[in-house]
N, C-alpha and C positions, 0 to 999 in steps of 0.2 A: 327629641326636643321637649322641654317641660311645658306644661300648660301655660304658665305665665309668659314664657318666651314666645309661645304661639300667639297669645293675645297681643303682646307688644308688637310683634311682627305684623299682625293684621290691622292694627289701628294706624291709619295713614294721616288723617286730618279730622279735626273735630270743631264744632261750634255749638255753643250753648245759648239758648234763648229763654229767659225767665219771663213768666207771664202770670203774676199773682201766685196762686197755689200750684200752678202747673209750671213745669220746666220741660223744654223740648231740647233733645240732644240730636244733632245732626253729625253722623260719623261716617267718614269714608273708610272702608275696610278693603282688604285684599282677599281674593279667592286663593285657593291653593295653586291655581294656574297663574297667579300674578295679576289678574284683572281686578278692576275696582267695582264696588257696588256701594250703595248708600243705605244706611239704617237711620230711620227717624223714630225716636223714642219719646213718648209722652210719659212723664212721671208726675203723678198728682199726689199731694200730701193730704192725708186724712188724720184728724186728731180724734183719739178715743176719749170717752168720758173721764177717764182717770188722768188725762193729760199726756199720756204717751201717744206716739204717732207712728204711722206706717205709710208706705208709699205703694201705689198701684202703678204698674208700668204697662204700656202698650207699645208694641214695636212693629214697624213696617220695614220690610226689606225691599229695596227698589234697585233693580238691575238695569244696566245700561240699555238693554233692548227695549225697556219700557219708559225711558226718560222722556222722550219727545211727547208720547201720548199722555203720560202723567202730567207733564208740564202744561200741555194744552188743556187738559181736563181741569186741572187745578185753576189755571187762569180763567177758564170759562166760568167755573163755579164762583170764583171770587168776584168777577165782573158782574155776574147775575145778582149776587147778594148785594153788592154795593149799588147797582142800578135799582134794585127793588126796595132796599131798606136804607140806603145811604151808609155813611161811615160811622155815624153816631152810635154808640153802644146804648141800647134801650133796655137791657135786662135790668130789672130792679135790683137784683142781687149784686150785679156788678156796679151799679150806681152807688149802692150803700158802701161797698168796698172802696170805691173811688173816693167818696166823700170822707170816709173814715181815714183813709191814707192821707188825704189832703189836710184834714183836721190835725192828725198826729204830726204831720211834718211842718205845719205852720207854727210860727212863733206865737207867744202869748197875745191875745186879742184884748185891747182895751175896751172899756165900757162904751166909748164913743164909736167903736167900729160896728156895733150892732144896733139895729133899730127894732124895738118891740113896743107893742101897745100895752097899756095897763091890763087889758082883758085877755092878753095872749097867754094861754095855759102853757104852751111850750116854753115860754120864757121863764116860768117859775117851776116847771116840772123837774128841772135839774137840781133844785135846791132842797135841802132838808129843813123841815120846820124845827127850830131849836128854841127851847125855852131857856132863857138865860139864868133862870133860877136854878136850873139843873147843874150849872157850871160851878 
């Protein structure tokens, strides 16, 4: 049997979860004996200085005999994190990504939609000083 046919035979069910620069793949595969196991793959995109990019992947193989303990441990850790820190994402990097995504997806904002004081440097820092004599 060719390698491609072997891969096609092994892949039973898949689900993809995108999360910013990360993508998670959940794949049910078959063993040679015909039993099933789960692979969880994290794929993270990295951009090089020249604009090219590459992906780093990390994979976990989870077998049926470990499902219950894995599920219990994962649930316990999730509950602990939420109880200790809540559900709000507090990472500054993620907040910047979140704000940028919202700004990019919003429609044009009129001048009346923002409030700034005359002394607010951030209100003018996005503008370029242009001398109309140069035009």
